[in-house]
C-alpha positions as CSV (number, residue, x, y, z in Angstrom):
1,X,-13.0,15.2,-12.1
2,X,-11.6,17.4,-9.4
3,X,-11.1,16.4,-5.8
4,X,-14.2,18.2,-4.5
5,X,-16.4,16.4,-7.0
6,X,-14.7,13.1,-6.2
7,X,-15.3,13.6,-2.5
8,X,-19.0,14.3,-3.2
9,X,-19.2,11.1,-5.2
10,X,-17.5,9.0,-2.6
11,X,-19.7,10.4,0.3
12,X,-22.8,10.1,-1.8
13,X,-22.1,6.5,-2.5
14,X,-21.2,5.8,1.3
15,X,-17.6,5.3,0.3
16,X,-15.7,7.3,2.8
17,X,-12.7,5.3,3.5
18,X,-10.1,7.6,5.0
19,X,-7.2,5.3,5.2
20,X,-4.3,7.1,3.5
21,X,-2.9,3.7,2.4
22,X,-5.8,3.7,0.0
23,X,-4.8,6.8,-1.8
24,X,-1.9,7.8,-4.0
25,X,-1.1,11.4,-4.2
26,X,1.4,13.2,-6.4
27,X,4.3,14.6,-4.3
28,X,4.0,18.0,-6.1
29,X,0.4,18.4,-4.8
30,X,1.3,17.6,-1.2
31,X,4.3,19.9,-1.2
32,X,2.5,22.7,-3.0
33,X,-0.2,22.6,-0.5
34,X,2.0,22.0,2.5
35,X,-0.1,18.9,3.5
36,X,0.9,17.0,6.7
37,X,-0.6,14.8,9.3
38,X,-1.7,16.3,12.6
39,X,-0.1,14.7,15.4
40,X,-1.8,13.9,18.7
41,X,-5.2,13.1,17.1
42,X,-6.8,9.6,16.2
43,X,-7.7,9.0,12.7
44,X,-5.3,11.8,11.3
45,X,-5.8,10.3,8.0
46,X,-9.2,11.9,7.6
47,X,-8.3,15.6,7.7
48,X,-5.1,14.9,5.6
49,X,-7.0,13.1,2.7
50,X,-9.9,15.6,2.8
51,X,-7.6,18.5,2.5
52,X,-5.5,16.9,-0.1
53,X,-8.6,16.0,-2.2
54,X,-10.2,19.5,-1.8
55,X,-6.9,20.9,-3.4
56,X,-6.5,18.3,-6.2
57,X,-7.5,19.5,-9.6
58,X,-8.1,16.0,-10.9
59,X,-8.3,12.6,-9.4
60,X,-8.9,9.2,-10.8
61,X,-9.9,5.8,-9.2
62,X,-7.4,2.9,-9.8
63,X,-9.0,-0.5,-9.5
64,X,-5.8,-2.6,-10.0
65,X,-4.4,-4.3,-7.1
66,X,-1.1,-2.6,-6.4
67,X,-0.4,-3.6,-2.8
68,X,-1.5,-6.0,0.0
69,X,-2.8,-4.3,3.2
70,X,-1.9,-5.8,6.6
71,X,-4.5,-5.4,9.2
72,X,-3.2,-5.6,12.7
73,X,-5.1,-6.7,15.6
74,X,-5.6,-4.3,18.5
75,X,-5.0,-1.1,16.3
76,X,-7.1,1.9,16.9
77,X,-8.7,1.5,13.4
78,X,-9.5,-2.4,13.5
């Protein structure tokens, strides 16, 4: 499916995790759409990920464990 349909699916299933570490984007997509993080705002992952997803022609869901996430106490997210 395309990125817009994927976002609709995620939000309709209450799966709206915006942590950028949960996404893998092709570099070509990000450079073609000039995607970047907006400095000076909290949760800058959200607009970045939504912008990238809306511009993606196709997306997939990878269920393999490919990294281990470290949660830091005292961060603005946790």
